[in-house]
C-alpha positions as CSV (number, residue, x, y, z in Angstrom):
1,M,10.4,10.8,-63.2
2,S,7.5,12.8,-61.7
3,E,4.7,11.0,-59.8
4,K,1.4,10.7,-61.8
5,K,-1.0,13.4,-60.8
6,T,-4.3,11.9,-59.7
7,A,-7.8,13.5,-59.0
8,I,-8.0,11.8,-55.6
9,T,-5.5,12.5,-52.8
10,P,-4.4,10.6,-50.9
11,T,-4.1,7.7,-53.3
12,R,-5.1,4.2,-52.3
13,S,-1.6,3.0,-51.6
14,A,-0.9,6.1,-49.5
15,D,-4.0,5.9,-47.2
16,Y,-6.8,3.6,-48.3
17,A,-9.3,4.6,-45.6
18,E,-8.9,8.4,-46.4
19,W,-8.9,7.7,-50.1
20,Y,-12.3,6.0,-49.7
21,Q,-13.7,9.1,-47.9
22,Q,-12.3,11.4,-50.6
23,V,-13.8,9.4,-53.4
24,I,-17.2,9.9,-51.8
25,I,-16.6,13.6,-51.5
26,A,-15.2,14.0,-55.0
27,A,-18.2,12.1,-56.5
28,D,-20.5,14.1,-54.4
29,M,-22.2,11.0,-53.2
30,A,-22.9,11.7,-49.4
31,E,-21.8,13.7,-46.4
32,N,-21.9,13.4,-42.7
33,A,-25.2,14.5,-41.1
34,P,-25.6,16.7,-37.9
35,V,-26.6,13.5,-36.1
36,R,-23.5,11.6,-35.0
37,G,-22.9,8.5,-37.2
38,C,-25.6,9.3,-39.7
39,M,-25.2,10.3,-43.4
40,I,-26.9,12.5,-45.9
41,I,-27.1,10.6,-49.2
42,K,-26.8,13.1,-52.0
43,P,-28.4,12.7,-55.4
44,W,-25.6,10.9,-57.2
45,G,-25.2,8.4,-54.3
46,Y,-28.9,7.8,-54.0
47,A,-29.2,7.3,-57.8
48,I,-26.7,4.4,-57.4
49,W,-28.8,3.0,-54.6
50,E,-31.9,3.3,-56.7
51,Q,-30.3,1.2,-59.4
52,I,-29.5,-1.5,-56.9
53,Q,-33.0,-1.2,-55.4
54,S,-34.6,-1.5,-58.8
55,Y,-32.8,-4.7,-59.7
56,L,-33.3,-6.3,-56.3
57,D,-37.0,-5.3,-56.0
58,R,-37.7,-7.0,-59.3
59,R,-35.7,-10.2,-58.5
60,I,-37.2,-10.4,-55.0
61,K,-40.7,-10.2,-56.5
62,E,-39.9,-12.8,-59.0
63,T,-39.3,-15.2,-56.0
64,G,-42.9,-14.6,-54.9
65,H,-42.3,-12.0,-52.2
66,Q,-44.7,-9.0,-51.8
67,N,-43.7,-5.6,-50.5
68,V,-45.0,-4.4,-47.2
69,Y,-44.2,-1.8,-44.5
70,F,-43.9,-2.3,-40.8
71,P,-43.5,0.5,-38.1
72,L,-40.2,2.1,-37.3
73,F,-40.9,1.6,-33.5
74,I,-40.8,-1.8,-31.8
75,P,-42.1,-2.5,-28.3
76,L,-39.3,-3.4,-25.9
77,S,-41.2,-6.5,-24.8
78,F,-41.0,-7.9,-28.4
79,L,-37.2,-8.0,-28.3
80,E,-37.3,-9.7,-24.9
81,K,-39.2,-12.7,-26.3
82,E,-36.3,-14.1,-28.2
83,A,-33.2,-14.3,-25.8
84,A,-30.4,-14.7,-28.4
85,H,-31.9,-12.0,-30.5
86,V,-32.1,-9.3,-27.8
87,Q,-28.6,-10.3,-26.5
88,G,-27.2,-9.8,-30.1
89,F,-28.7,-6.4,-30.7
90,A,-29.0,-4.9,-27.1
91,K,-25.8,-2.8,-27.3
92,E,-26.9,-1.3,-30.7
93,C,-30.4,-0.3,-29.9
94,A,-31.7,3.3,-29.8
95,V,-34.5,3.6,-27.4
96,V,-37.5,6.1,-27.2
97,T,-38.5,6.6,-23.7
98,H,-40.6,9.9,-23.8
99,H,-43.2,11.7,-26.0
100,R,-43.9,15.4,-26.1
101,L,-41.5,18.2,-25.4
102,E,-41.9,21.0,-22.9
103,E,-40.0,24.2,-22.4
104,K,-38.3,24.7,-19.2
105,D,-35.7,27.5,-18.4
106,G,-35.5,28.3,-22.1
107,K,-34.8,24.7,-23.1
108,L,-36.9,21.9,-24.6
109,I,-37.0,18.8,-22.3
110,P,-38.8,15.4,-22.7
111,A,-42.0,15.6,-20.8
112,S,-44.1,12.4,-20.8
113,P,-42.5,9.0,-20.2
114,L,-43.9,6.2,-22.4
115,E,-45.7,3.3,-20.6
116,E,-43.3,1.0,-22.5
117,P,-40.0,2.1,-24.2
118,L,-39.9,1.7,-27.9
119,I,-36.9,0.4,-29.8
120,V,-36.1,2.2,-33.1
121,R,-36.0,-0.6,-35.6
122,P,-32.6,-2.4,-35.7
123,T,-34.2,-5.3,-37.6
124,S,-37.8,-6.5,-37.9
125,E,-37.9,-10.1,-37.0
126,T,-39.8,-9.5,-33.8
127,I,-42.6,-7.2,-34.9
128,I,-43.0,-9.2,-38.1
129,G,-43.1,-12.4,-36.1
130,D,-45.9,-10.9,-34.1
131,A,-47.8,-10.2,-37.4
132,F,-47.1,-13.8,-38.6
133,S,-48.7,-15.2,-35.6
134,R,-52.1,-13.6,-36.7
135,W,-51.5,-14.2,-40.5
136,A,-50.4,-17.9,-40.4
137,K,-53.5,-19.8,-39.3
138,S,-53.7,-22.7,-41.8
139,W,-51.4,-24.6,-44.0
140,R,-53.3,-22.9,-46.8
141,D,-51.8,-19.6,-45.7
142,L,-48.2,-20.8,-46.2
143,P,-45.7,-19.9,-47.3
144,I,-45.9,-16.2,-46.4
145,L,-43.3,-14.2,-48.4
146,I,-42.9,-10.6,-47.7
147,N,-40.2,-7.8,-48.1
148,Q,-39.8,-4.3,-47.0
149,W,-37.7,-1.4,-48.0
150,A,-36.9,0.7,-44.9
151,N,-34.3,2.4,-42.7
152,V,-32.9,0.8,-39.6
153,V,-30.9,2.2,-36.7
154,R,-28.0,0.4,-35.0
155,W,-26.0,2.7,-32.7
156,E,-22.6,2.2,-34.0
157,M,-19.5,3.5,-32.3
158,R,-17.1,3.7,-35.3
159,T,-18.9,4.8,-38.4
160,R,-17.9,5.3,-42.1
161,L,-20.1,6.5,-44.9
162,F,-22.1,3.8,-46.6
163,L,-20.1,1.0,-44.9
164,R,-21.2,1.4,-41.3
165,T,-23.6,4.1,-40.2
166,S,-26.0,4.5,-37.2
167,E,-28.9,4.7,-39.6
168,F,-28.9,3.1,-43.0
169,L,-31.2,1.9,-45.7
170,W,-31.9,-1.7,-46.6
171,Q,-34.4,-4.3,-47.6
172,E,-35.4,-7.1,-45.3
173,G,-37.3,-10.1,-46.5
174,H,-39.2,-12.4,-44.1
175,S,-41.0,-15.8,-44.6
176,V,-42.8,-18.4,-42.7
177,H,-43.1,-22.0,-44.0
178,A,-44.7,-25.3,-43.2
179,T,-41.5,-27.3,-43.1
180,A,-37.9,-26.8,-42.2
181,E,-36.8,-27.9,-45.7
182,E,-38.8,-25.1,-47.3
183,A,-37.5,-22.4,-45.0
184,K,-33.9,-23.5,-45.6
185,E,-34.4,-23.6,-49.4
186,E,-35.8,-20.0,-49.1
187,A,-32.7,-18.8,-47.3
188,E,-30.5,-20.4,-49.8
189,R,-32.5,-19.1,-52.8
190,M,-32.4,-15.5,-51.6
191,L,-28.6,-15.7,-51.0
192,K,-28.3,-16.9,-54.7
193,V,-30.2,-13.7,-55.7
194,Y,-27.6,-11.6,-53.8
195,C,-24.7,-13.4,-55.5
196,E,-26.2,-12.8,-58.8
197,L,-26.6,-9.1,-58.0
198,A,-23.0,-8.9,-56.8
199,Q,-21.4,-10.7,-59.8
200,E,-23.7,-10.0,-62.7
201,V,-24.7,-6.4,-61.9
202,L,-22.1,-5.0,-59.4
203,A,-19.2,-6.9,-61.2
204,I,-17.9,-8.1,-57.8
205,P,-16.9,-11.7,-57.3
206,V,-18.0,-13.4,-54.1
207,I,-17.3,-16.4,-52.0
208,A,-20.7,-17.7,-50.7
209,G,-21.1,-19.9,-47.7
210,E,-22.4,-20.4,-44.2
211,K,-21.4,-18.4,-41.2
212,S,-19.7,-20.2,-38.2
213,E,-21.7,-20.5,-35.0
214,G,-19.9,-17.6,-33.6
215,E,-20.7,-15.3,-36.5
216,R,-24.4,-16.3,-36.9
217,F,-27.3,-13.8,-36.8
218,P,-28.8,-13.7,-33.3
219,G,-31.6,-16.1,-33.0
220,A,-30.8,-18.0,-36.3
221,E,-30.1,-21.7,-36.8
222,S,-28.0,-21.0,-39.8
223,T,-26.7,-17.8,-41.5
224,Y,-25.6,-17.7,-45.1
225,T,-23.4,-14.9,-46.5
226,F,-21.5,-13.7,-49.6
227,E,-18.1,-12.2,-48.9
228,M,-16.3,-9.8,-51.2
229,M,-12.6,-8.7,-51.2
230,M,-12.0,-5.0,-51.3
231,Q,-8.8,-3.5,-52.8
232,D,-7.1,-3.3,-49.4
233,R,-7.7,-7.1,-49.2
234,K,-10.3,-6.9,-46.3
235,A,-13.6,-8.8,-46.6
236,L,-16.9,-7.0,-46.8
237,Q,-20.1,-8.9,-45.9
238,A,-22.7,-7.2,-48.1
239,G,-25.8,-9.3,-47.4
240,T,-27.0,-12.3,-45.5
241,S,-29.9,-14.7,-45.4
242,H,-31.0,-16.7,-42.2
243,Y,-32.7,-19.9,-41.5
244,M,-34.5,-19.3,-38.1
245,G,-35.9,-22.8,-37.5
246,Q,-38.8,-22.5,-35.1
247,N,-37.0,-20.1,-32.7
248,F,-39.1,-17.1,-33.6
249,A,-42.2,-19.1,-34.2
250,K,-42.1,-20.4,-30.7
251,A,-41.2,-17.0,-29.3
252,F,-44.2,-15.3,-31.1
253,N,-46.6,-18.2,-31.2
254,I,-46.5,-18.6,-35.1
255,R,-48.7,-21.7,-35.3
256,F,-50.9,-23.1,-38.1
257,N,-53.3,-26.0,-38.6
258,T,-51.8,-28.7,-40.9
259,K,-53.7,-30.8,-43.5
260,E,-54.1,-33.4,-40.7
261,E,-55.7,-30.7,-38.4
262,K,-52.8,-30.7,-36.1
263,L,-51.5,-27.4,-34.6
264,E,-47.7,-26.9,-35.6
265,Y,-45.2,-24.2,-35.3
266,G,-44.0,-22.6,-38.5
267,Y,-40.4,-22.3,-39.7
268,T,-39.1,-18.9,-40.6
269,S,-36.3,-17.3,-42.6
270,S,-35.1,-13.7,-43.3
271,F,-32.7,-12.0,-45.6
272,G,-31.3,-8.5,-46.0
273,S,-29.0,-6.2,-47.8
274,T,-28.1,-2.5,-47.3
275,T,-26.6,0.7,-48.6
276,R,-23.3,-1.0,-47.8
277,L,-23.5,-2.3,-51.3
278,V,-22.8,1.2,-52.6
279,G,-19.6,1.2,-50.5
280,S,-18.6,-2.1,-51.9
281,I,-18.7,-0.6,-55.4
282,I,-16.4,2.2,-54.4
283,M,-13.9,0.0,-52.6
284,T,-13.9,-2.8,-55.4
285,H,-13.7,-0.7,-58.5
286,G,-12.6,2.8,-57.6
287,D,-9.1,4.1,-58.6
288,D,-7.0,7.2,-57.8
289,D,-9.1,9.3,-60.1
290,G,-12.4,8.4,-58.2
291,L,-15.4,6.2,-58.7
292,R,-15.7,3.7,-61.5
293,L,-19.3,2.4,-62.0
294,P,-20.1,-0.8,-63.7
295,P,-22.4,0.1,-66.5
296,R,-25.3,-2.1,-65.3
297,I,-25.5,-0.1,-62.0
298,S,-24.5,3.4,-63.3
299,P,-27.3,6.1,-63.2
300,Y,-26.0,7.3,-66.5
301,H,-24.5,5.1,-69.1
302,V,-23.2,8.0,-71.2
303,V,-22.5,11.6,-70.6
304,I,-22.2,13.9,-73.5
305,I,-20.1,17.1,-73.1
306,P,-20.6,19.8,-75.7
307,I,-17.5,21.9,-76.4
308,I,-18.6,25.3,-77.6
309,P,-15.6,27.6,-78.2
310,K,-17.7,30.3,-79.8
311,P,-21.4,31.4,-79.1
312,E,-22.2,31.3,-82.8
313,K,-21.4,27.5,-82.9
314,E,-23.7,26.7,-80.0
315,A,-26.8,25.9,-81.9
316,E,-25.2,23.4,-84.4
317,V,-23.2,21.7,-81.6
318,L,-26.3,21.3,-79.4
319,A,-28.4,20.0,-82.4
320,Y,-25.9,17.4,-83.1
321,V,-25.6,16.4,-79.5
322,E,-29.4,16.1,-79.3
323,K,-29.4,13.9,-82.4
324,I,-26.8,11.6,-80.8
325,K,-28.8,11.3,-77.6
326,A,-32.0,10.5,-79.5
327,E,-30.4,7.7,-81.4
328,L,-28.6,6.2,-78.5
329,A,-31.8,6.4,-76.4
330,T,-33.6,3.9,-78.7
331,Q,-31.1,1.2,-77.5
332,S,-31.2,-0.8,-74.3
333,F,-28.5,-2.2,-72.1
334,C,-29.3,-5.2,-70.0
335,G,-33.0,-4.5,-70.0
336,R,-32.7,-0.8,-69.2
337,P,-32.9,2.0,-71.9
338,L,-29.6,3.7,-72.3
339,A,-29.4,6.6,-69.9
340,I,-27.8,9.5,-71.5
341,H,-27.1,13.0,-70.0
342,I,-26.1,16.1,-71.8
343,D,-24.1,18.3,-69.7
344,K,-25.0,21.9,-70.8
345,R,-23.7,23.7,-67.8
346,D,-21.7,27.0,-68.4
347,M,-18.4,25.5,-67.4
348,R,-15.1,24.7,-69.1
349,G,-15.1,21.3,-70.8
350,G,-12.1,20.1,-68.7
351,E,-13.9,20.8,-65.5
352,K,-17.0,18.9,-66.6
353,N,-14.8,16.0,-67.9
354,W,-13.0,15.5,-64.6
355,E,-16.3,15.8,-62.6
356,W,-17.7,12.8,-64.6
357,I,-14.4,11.0,-64.3
358,K,-14.7,11.2,-60.5
359,K,-18.3,10.2,-60.6
360,G,-17.4,7.1,-62.5
361,V,-19.7,7.3,-65.5
362,P,-18.7,4.5,-67.9
363,L,-18.6,6.6,-71.2
364,R,-17.9,10.2,-71.8
365,I,-18.6,11.8,-75.3
366,E,-17.0,15.1,-76.2
367,V,-18.5,17.0,-79.2
368,G,-17.1,20.2,-80.7
369,P,-17.6,22.2,-84.0
370,R,-15.1,20.0,-85.8
371,D,-16.9,16.8,-84.7
372,V,-20.1,18.3,-86.1
373,E,-18.4,18.9,-89.5
374,S,-16.9,15.4,-89.6
375,Q,-20.0,13.7,-88.1
376,S,-17.9,12.1,-85.4
377,V,-17.2,12.3,-81.6
378,M,-14.4,11.8,-79.1
379,L,-15.2,8.9,-76.9
380,A,-13.5,8.2,-73.5
381,R,-14.0,5.1,-71.4
382,R,-13.8,5.1,-67.6
383,D,-11.9,1.8,-67.6
384,K,-9.1,3.5,-69.6
385,E,-6.7,6.4,-68.7
386,P,-8.4,9.8,-68.6
387,Q,-6.3,11.2,-71.5
388,E,-7.1,8.1,-73.7
389,K,-9.8,9.1,-76.2
390,L,-11.0,7.5,-79.4
391,S,-12.4,9.3,-82.5
392,L,-15.5,7.5,-83.8
393,K,-17.8,8.3,-86.7
394,Y,-21.4,8.8,-85.8
395,A,-22.4,5.5,-87.2
396,E,-19.6,3.7,-85.4
397,L,-20.6,5.2,-82.1
398,V,-24.3,4.1,-82.5
399,A,-23.2,0.6,-83.6
400,S,-20.6,0.0,-80.8
401,T,-21.9,1.6,-77.7
402,L,-23.6,-1.4,-76.2
403,S,-20.7,-3.7,-76.9
404,I,-18.3,-1.2,-75.3
405,L,-20.4,-0.9,-72.2
406,E,-20.5,-4.8,-71.9
407,E,-16.8,-4.9,-72.3
408,I,-16.3,-2.3,-69.5
409,Q,-18.6,-4.4,-67.3
410,K,-16.5,-7.5,-68.0
411,N,-13.3,-5.7,-67.5
412,Y,-14.3,-4.5,-64.0
413,F,-15.3,-8.0,-63.0
414,Q,-12.2,-9.6,-64.3
415,T,-10.0,-7.1,-62.5
416,A,-11.9,-7.7,-59.3
417,Q,-11.7,-11.5,-59.8
418,K,-7.9,-11.2,-60.3
419,Q,-7.6,-9.3,-57.1
420,L,-9.6,-12.0,-55.2
421,Q,-7.6,-14.9,-56.8
422,T,-4.2,-13.4,-56.4
423,N,-4.8,-12.5,-52.7
424,T,-6.5,-15.7,-51.6
425,R,-4.0,-18.2,-50.0
426,R,-4.6,-21.9,-49.6
427,D,-1.0,-22.8,-48.6
428,I,-1.2,-21.6,-45.0
429,H,-1.7,-24.5,-42.5
430,T,-0.7,-23.6,-39.0
431,F,-1.6,-20.8,-36.5
432,D,1.9,-19.4,-36.6
433,E,1.7,-19.1,-40.4
434,L,-1.7,-17.5,-40.1
435,K,-0.4,-15.0,-37.5
436,A,2.6,-14.1,-39.8
437,F,0.3,-13.6,-42.8
438,F,-1.9,-11.2,-40.9
439,T,0.9,-9.3,-39.1
440,P,1.9,-6.3,-41.2
441,K,5.4,-6.6,-42.6
442,N,5.4,-3.0,-43.7
443,E,4.4,-1.0,-40.6
444,E,3.9,2.2,-42.7
445,K,1.2,0.6,-44.8
446,P,-0.4,-2.1,-42.7
447,E,-3.7,-1.7,-44.4
448,I,-2.5,-3.3,-47.7
449,H,-1.2,-6.5,-46.0
450,G,-3.1,-9.7,-45.8
451,G,-6.0,-11.1,-47.8
452,F,-8.1,-14.3,-47.6
453,V,-6.9,-17.5,-46.2
454,I,-8.8,-20.7,-47.0
455,A,-7.8,-23.4,-44.5
456,K,-9.0,-26.3,-42.6
457,W,-11.0,-25.8,-39.4
458,C,-12.2,-28.3,-36.8
459,G,-15.6,-26.5,-36.3
460,D,-15.2,-25.9,-32.6
461,T,-16.6,-22.4,-32.0
462,K,-14.5,-21.9,-28.9
463,T,-11.4,-21.8,-31.1
464,E,-12.7,-18.6,-32.8
465,E,-11.6,-16.7,-29.7
466,M,-7.9,-17.3,-30.8
467,L,-8.6,-15.1,-33.8
468,K,-9.3,-11.9,-31.8
469,E,-5.6,-11.1,-31.3
470,L,-5.1,-11.0,-35.0
471,K,-8.3,-9.0,-35.5
472,I,-9.6,-11.5,-38.0
473,T,-12.7,-13.7,-38.1
474,I,-14.0,-16.7,-39.9
475,R,-15.9,-15.1,-42.8
476,C,-17.7,-18.2,-43.9
477,L,-17.6,-21.9,-44.5
478,P,-17.7,-21.9,-48.3
479,F,-20.5,-23.9,-50.0
480,E,-17.8,-25.2,-52.4
481,Q,-15.8,-27.4,-50.0
482,S,-12.7,-29.2,-51.3
483,G,-13.8,-32.5,-49.7
484,T,-10.3,-33.3,-48.4
485,S,-9.2,-33.8,-44.9
486,G,-6.3,-32.2,-43.0
487,T,-5.4,-30.5,-39.8
488,C,-7.2,-27.5,-38.2
489,I,-5.2,-24.3,-38.7
490,L,-6.1,-23.2,-35.1
491,T,-5.7,-26.4,-33.1
492,G,-3.8,-28.9,-35.3
493,K,-6.5,-31.4,-34.8
494,P,-8.0,-33.4,-37.7
495,A,-10.4,-31.3,-39.7
496,T,-12.4,-31.5,-42.9
497,L,-14.1,-28.1,-43.1
498,D,-12.7,-25.4,-45.3
499,A,-13.1,-21.9,-43.8
500,V,-12.3,-18.4,-45.0
501,F,-10.2,-16.3,-42.6
502,A,-9.8,-12.6,-43.1
503,K,-9.9,-9.1,-41.7
504,S,-13.1,-7.3,-42.4
505,Y,-15.2,-4.2,-42.4
């Protein structure tokens, strides 16, 4: 029996990492930039990011945040004010040391050294902390809740489109509060917003929890995360929120007068998510024919492909197609008007069809002269096999489009949920068992071995060093703890904490 032909080669089982790259190329989402480690996000990739951005921006504003913008450049002295913060980001910083170029021997060279080097924004806690020190003067000013959409630079050594690049797009929220309780609640509230985005919009199940001390954001008292499982069973951290305590407040003198006229340091928090979310969609839902987009995040819900075998049939086919589009466009899916695109390009129908399969559009509608005569269409769903098509009458299409889209959304989530549940183990209790689980049994395909292990941990951060040889980390301490006691999987000592162990991106 011959092997099934796929649009993407290699397949996921043959070479998952290369499959991922090829999906991005086939879907025309992004490409490597001339600058090492950076990417050019092409229209289709950026349209997906815009859908994420639109949802998140609305949800962030609903929590009381207002959008702002801070400079790309941060004085070096700002990073030096918070010791743990600078230590955590020092190796990833891009530094501007000169301004102005001069020509010498036919080449342009930096001419004028800056009085103080500038850091290209790796994150904005420091420069925003400086602003908070001026903005937070009284208890009446609090809480201050802001968010910015921006780019950041972290000089990565190993890069991969969308997942890890030297420059990427993100949103970062920051707040200052009068009490520790309010700041913690803010960090937890924003993580909940992220989890809703992942599960309800991106159709990706998550495990939410707190990072261990060894995995915390530099300078934070607590870091909260939501972890996803990709199809190769590795974890992806797609967003985090942080309770900073008074660390940044003391470093940047963020003080306010209380109701009792006492001068107190504020409590701060921050949260951020990035274009890595686009990568998570590819790696969770993609198949060997390309991208598969959950309808709630797809730039187009429906693509209509006119099939015109003879020029004299063009007018009637296009008129029928426009009628379909106009009727469907009166409907809304999850608060957004149905986005319908008619592909009128002068190309063969098969080529168009495969292009939209690879781009992951939820529904494809083919319309030819016979469909016009019968007032019907041929409908194809991206969650089904490419050759599987359904003939629907015009009225049936109009009546069922929204329910079909909702069904596709649920199918993607259920498939991803099954992947997470099937590959999460709770029956591994010793370090030897952990080592065996994360050691590839099939040396030819090591990338498809492993998964998540939820086991007891004693909480001693020094024990995390033991995991380096296995190239795994504690992804989080889940908010949903079992409440049982047992023995630490790393030391054998009594333990009550549940921890998630996994390889990750």
